[in-house]
C-alpha positions as CSV (number, residue, x, y, z in Angstrom):
1,M,4.4,41.7,38.1
2,K,1.5,39.9,39.7
3,K,-0.3,40.1,36.3
4,N,2.6,38.5,34.5
5,L,2.8,35.7,37.1
6,K,-0.9,35.0,36.6
7,V,-0.4,34.8,32.9
8,L,2.6,32.5,33.3
9,S,0.7,30.3,35.8
10,L,-2.3,30.0,33.4
11,A,0.1,29.1,30.5
12,L,1.7,26.4,32.6
13,V,-1.7,25.0,33.6
14,L,-2.8,24.9,30.0
15,L,0.4,23.3,28.9
16,L,0.1,20.7,31.7
17,A,-3.5,20.0,30.7
18,F,-2.6,19.6,27.1
19,S,0.3,17.2,28.0
20,L,-1.9,15.1,30.2
21,S,-4.6,15.0,27.4
22,A,-2.0,13.9,24.9
23,C,-0.6,11.2,27.2
24,S,-4.2,10.0,27.8
25,T,-4.9,9.8,24.1
26,E,-1.6,7.9,23.5
27,S,-2.5,5.4,26.2
28,A,-6.0,4.9,24.7
29,I,-4.6,4.3,21.2
30,L,-2.0,1.8,22.4
31,S,-4.8,0.0,24.3
32,S,-3.7,-3.6,25.2
33,A,-0.5,-3.3,23.2
34,A,1.0,-0.6,25.5
35,D,3.7,-2.9,26.7
36,D,4.7,-3.9,23.2
37,L,4.6,-0.7,21.2
38,E,6.4,2.6,21.4
39,F,4.6,5.8,20.6
40,F,6.3,8.9,19.3
41,K,5.4,12.0,17.3
42,Y,6.9,12.5,13.8
43,D,7.7,15.4,11.5
44,P,4.8,15.5,9.0
45,F,7.1,17.0,6.3
46,V,9.7,14.2,6.6
47,G,8.0,10.9,7.4
48,P,9.9,7.7,7.9
49,K,12.9,7.3,5.5
50,V,12.5,4.0,3.6
51,N,15.4,1.7,3.5
52,N,15.5,0.4,-0.1
53,K,18.5,-1.8,0.2
54,Y,17.0,-5.2,0.9
55,M,16.2,-8.5,-0.9
56,V,12.6,-9.6,-1.3
57,D,12.2,-13.4,-0.9
58,Y,9.3,-14.0,-3.3
59,I,10.9,-12.0,-6.2
60,N,12.5,-13.9,-9.1
61,Y,15.0,-11.3,-10.0
62,D,16.1,-13.0,-13.2
63,E,12.6,-13.0,-14.6
64,I,11.9,-9.3,-13.6
65,F,15.2,-7.6,-14.5
66,L,17.2,-7.5,-17.7
67,G,20.6,-9.1,-17.5
68,E,23.8,-7.0,-17.5
69,N,24.3,-7.2,-21.3
70,E,20.9,-8.6,-22.3
71,I,18.9,-7.1,-25.1
72,E,15.3,-6.2,-24.5
73,T,12.8,-8.6,-26.0
74,F,9.2,-7.8,-27.1
75,S,7.9,-11.3,-27.7
76,G,6.2,-14.1,-25.8
77,R,5.1,-13.1,-22.3
78,Y,6.8,-9.7,-22.7
79,S,5.0,-8.9,-26.0
80,N,3.5,-5.5,-26.6
81,Q,0.3,-7.2,-27.8
82,T,-2.0,-9.8,-26.4
83,A,-2.4,-13.1,-28.1
84,D,-5.9,-12.2,-29.4
85,G,-4.7,-8.9,-30.7
86,K,-7.3,-6.9,-28.7
87,M,-4.9,-5.0,-26.5
88,K,-1.6,-3.3,-27.2
89,W,0.8,-2.1,-24.4
90,E,2.8,0.3,-26.5
91,F,2.7,3.9,-25.1
92,E,4.3,7.1,-26.2
93,K,6.5,8.7,-23.6
94,D,4.2,11.8,-23.3
95,Y,1.0,9.8,-23.0
96,T,-0.9,10.9,-19.9
97,V,-4.5,10.7,-20.9
98,V,-6.4,7.8,-19.2
99,K,-8.2,5.8,-21.8
100,T,-11.5,4.2,-20.7
101,I,-12.2,0.9,-22.3
102,I,-15.0,-0.5,-20.1
103,K,-17.1,2.1,-18.3
104,D,-19.2,-0.1,-15.9
105,R,-17.9,-2.4,-13.2
106,Q,-17.3,-6.0,-14.3
107,E,-18.5,-9.0,-12.5
108,F,-15.8,-11.3,-11.2
109,S,-15.8,-14.1,-8.7
110,L,-13.4,-12.7,-6.1
111,H,-14.4,-14.7,-3.0
112,D,-11.2,-16.7,-2.8
113,K,-8.9,-14.9,-5.3
114,F,-6.9,-12.6,-3.0
115,T,-3.7,-13.9,-1.4
116,I,-0.7,-12.7,0.5
117,G,2.2,-15.0,0.5
118,G,0.0,-17.7,-0.9
119,K,-2.6,-17.4,2.0
120,K,-6.1,-16.4,1.2
121,I,-7.4,-13.2,2.6
122,T,-10.8,-11.4,2.3
123,F,-11.6,-7.7,2.5
124,P,-11.8,-6.0,4.8
125,C,-8.8,-7.7,6.3
126,K,-6.6,-7.3,9.4
127,F,-2.9,-6.6,10.0
128,S,-2.4,-10.2,10.9
129,D,-3.5,-11.1,7.4
130,L,-0.5,-9.2,6.1
131,G,1.8,-11.4,8.2
132,E,2.3,-12.6,11.7
133,E,4.9,-9.9,12.4
134,Y,2.2,-7.2,11.9
135,A,-0.5,-8.8,14.1
136,I,0.4,-6.5,17.1
137,F,-1.2,-3.6,15.3
138,D,-4.6,-5.4,15.5
139,K,-4.6,-4.4,19.2
140,V,-4.3,-0.7,18.4
141,D,-7.5,1.3,19.1
142,F,-7.6,3.3,15.9
143,N,-11.0,4.8,17.0
144,K,-9.1,7.0,19.5
145,I,-7.0,8.7,16.8
146,N,-7.7,12.4,16.1
147,K,-6.0,15.2,14.3
148,K,-4.3,16.6,17.4
149,V,-2.2,13.5,17.9
150,C,-1.3,13.0,14.2
151,P,1.1,12.3,12.7
152,F,2.8,9.7,14.8
153,I,4.6,6.3,14.7
154,L,3.9,3.1,16.6
155,K,6.9,0.8,16.7
156,D,7.1,-2.8,17.9
157,K,9.8,-2.7,20.7
158,K,10.9,-6.2,19.9
159,T,10.9,-6.5,16.1
160,G,11.2,-2.9,14.9
161,V,8.2,-3.1,12.5
162,M,6.2,0.0,12.6
163,V,3.2,2.0,11.3
164,Y,3.3,5.7,10.4
165,I,-0.2,7.2,10.9
166,D,-1.2,10.5,9.3
167,D,-4.4,12.5,9.3
168,Y,-4.6,12.6,5.5
169,Y,-7.8,10.7,5.3
170,I,-9.0,11.2,8.8
171,N,-12.1,13.2,7.8
172,L,-13.2,10.9,5.0
173,G,-15.8,8.8,6.5
174,G,-13.7,7.6,9.5
175,F,-10.9,6.1,7.5
176,G,-7.2,6.9,7.9
177,F,-3.9,6.6,6.1
178,V,-1.4,4.1,7.5
179,A,2.1,3.4,6.1
180,L,3.4,0.0,7.2
181,Y,7.2,-0.7,7.5
182,G,9.1,-3.9,8.2
183,K,12.4,-4.3,10.1
184,N,15.0,-1.6,9.4
185,N,12.4,0.7,7.7
186,T,11.8,-1.7,4.8
187,Y,8.7,-1.0,2.7
188,V,5.6,-3.1,3.2
189,A,2.5,-1.2,2.1
190,D,0.4,1.8,2.3
191,L,-3.0,1.1,3.8
192,I,-6.4,2.7,4.4
193,V,-7.8,1.7,7.8
194,K,-11.3,2.0,9.1
195,Y,-10.8,3.7,12.5
196,K,-14.0,2.3,14.0
197,D,-12.7,-1.3,14.0
198,G,-9.1,-1.2,12.7
199,T,-9.9,-3.2,9.5
200,I,-8.0,-2.6,6.3
201,S,-10.0,-1.8,3.1
202,W,-7.1,-0.8,0.8
203,I,-3.7,-2.3,0.4
204,D,-1.2,-0.5,-1.9
205,A,1.7,-2.8,-2.3
206,S,3.5,-0.7,-4.9
207,S,6.3,1.8,-4.9
208,E,8.2,3.6,-7.7
209,D,11.6,2.2,-6.8
210,V,11.3,-0.7,-4.2
211,F,9.3,-3.9,-4.0
212,S,6.8,-4.5,-1.3
213,L,7.7,-7.1,1.3
214,I,4.3,-8.7,1.0
215,D,3.4,-10.8,-2.1
216,L,-0.1,-9.5,-2.8
217,R,-1.9,-11.2,-5.6
218,I,-5.3,-11.5,-7.2
219,A,-6.0,-14.8,-8.9
220,G,-2.3,-15.4,-9.0
221,I,-1.5,-12.1,-10.6
222,G,1.1,-9.9,-8.9
223,V,4.7,-8.7,-9.0
224,G,6.6,-10.5,-11.7
225,S,3.5,-11.2,-13.9
226,S,3.5,-9.8,-17.4
227,L,0.7,-7.6,-18.7
228,N,-0.3,-10.4,-21.1
229,E,-0.7,-12.7,-18.1
230,V,-2.8,-10.1,-16.4
231,Y,-5.0,-9.8,-19.4
232,E,-5.4,-13.6,-19.7
233,V,-6.6,-13.9,-16.1
234,L,-8.5,-10.6,-15.4
235,G,-9.6,-9.7,-19.0
236,M,-10.0,-6.3,-20.5
237,P,-9.1,-3.4,-18.0
238,N,-11.6,-0.7,-17.4
239,N,-9.0,2.0,-17.8
240,I,-5.5,2.2,-19.1
241,G,-3.1,5.1,-18.8
242,I,0.2,6.3,-17.3
243,K,0.4,7.3,-13.6
244,R,4.2,7.0,-13.3
245,S,7.4,6.0,-15.1
246,N,5.9,6.6,-18.5
247,L,4.7,3.0,-18.5
248,P,1.1,1.5,-18.6
249,T,-1.1,1.3,-15.5
250,L,-4.1,-0.9,-15.8
251,E,-7.2,-0.2,-13.7
252,Y,-9.9,-2.8,-13.1
253,K,-13.2,-2.1,-11.4
254,F,-15.0,-5.2,-10.2
255,I,-18.2,-6.0,-8.4
256,S,-18.1,-9.4,-6.6
257,N,-20.8,-11.7,-7.7
258,N,-20.6,-13.3,-4.3
259,N,-21.5,-10.1,-2.5
260,S,-23.2,-7.4,-4.7
261,K,-22.5,-4.7,-2.1
262,R,-18.7,-5.1,-2.3
263,T,-16.8,-3.4,-5.1
264,Y,-13.1,-3.5,-5.9
265,S,-10.7,-1.2,-7.7
266,I,-7.4,-2.7,-8.7
267,N,-4.4,-1.0,-10.1
268,I,-1.6,-2.9,-11.9
269,Y,1.7,-0.9,-12.1
270,C,4.7,-1.2,-14.3
271,D,7.9,0.7,-13.5
272,E,11.0,1.2,-15.7
273,D,13.6,0.8,-12.9
274,M,13.4,-0.9,-9.5
275,Y,16.0,-1.5,-6.8
276,D,18.0,-4.7,-7.5
277,F,20.0,-5.9,-4.4
278,R,22.4,-7.8,-6.7
279,Y,23.7,-4.5,-8.1
280,D,22.9,-2.4,-5.0
281,N,21.2,0.1,-7.3
282,E,18.2,0.6,-9.5
283,H,18.1,-1.7,-12.5
284,V,16.1,-1.9,-15.7
285,V,12.9,-4.0,-15.5
286,R,11.9,-6.2,-18.4
287,N,9.2,-5.1,-20.8
288,N,5.6,-5.1,-19.5
289,V,6.4,-6.7,-16.2
290,V,4.2,-5.9,-13.1
291,T,6.2,-4.2,-10.3
292,G,3.3,-3.3,-8.0
293,I,-0.4,-3.8,-7.3
294,D,-3.0,-2.1,-5.1
295,I,-6.4,-3.3,-4.2
296,R,-9.1,-1.2,-2.8
297,S,-12.4,-2.6,-1.5
298,N,-15.6,-0.7,-0.7
299,E,-18.9,-1.8,0.6
300,E,-21.7,0.3,-1.0
301,D,-25.1,1.0,0.5
């Protein structure tokens, strides 16, 4: 009996120690935002459920979606071929092989080309660059995050915006995966954050069925642009293939001629169907129209 009591006492002590350690870690992560953010654990096999029923202010729905009885057109900005005839956007449904067009990184003046909502940003950037409502997460001490505490959610008590933090990339050079959500679980972006200083090196503002709440653009190119407009501004892509929806994905690899150490990988996505709030359902997207963009920045040695 005494032996059982000792084992039970030891188990309780260990449980208490673990709980105190977890609370200490949570407090350290929240840092100066402890009064504004709520911390809670989350099921890693479920993750936050995205609310896809919302309108996005910067989207011109008439330009992106086909009308109810409209016939698809393949001319003008929606053409399957660029004006100079060098690129064609026609793909077979079973095409999955990525075609390399340009092997090496291309030089491009990227110093003032990235914008969110019309405001210039530079990489690496901060949460506040994505919008004022996300600035609270700049106060989080990402450097205190470890595998034991992941995955978890930090939610703004006042606005309801939140981040879902997983340990998916936690061992890859001190970077971590962060999913950012707006009010009512609306989709903002997937991010890669450097835990040492909380800066963002990758913004993936794309989803297979909903539009991102942030209007991320490079040299004016973003959601709603046509592939021909992408080509006119960014030139020939490095790679072209299909990553989803049986439609073209363009990949650009740039090196900034303003900073030879910083490189960029940019993916331009097209999807067949996206959520259209006017029909409260997914609707057909026009031919060769951009539905998402992601930008990843790296500083090489």
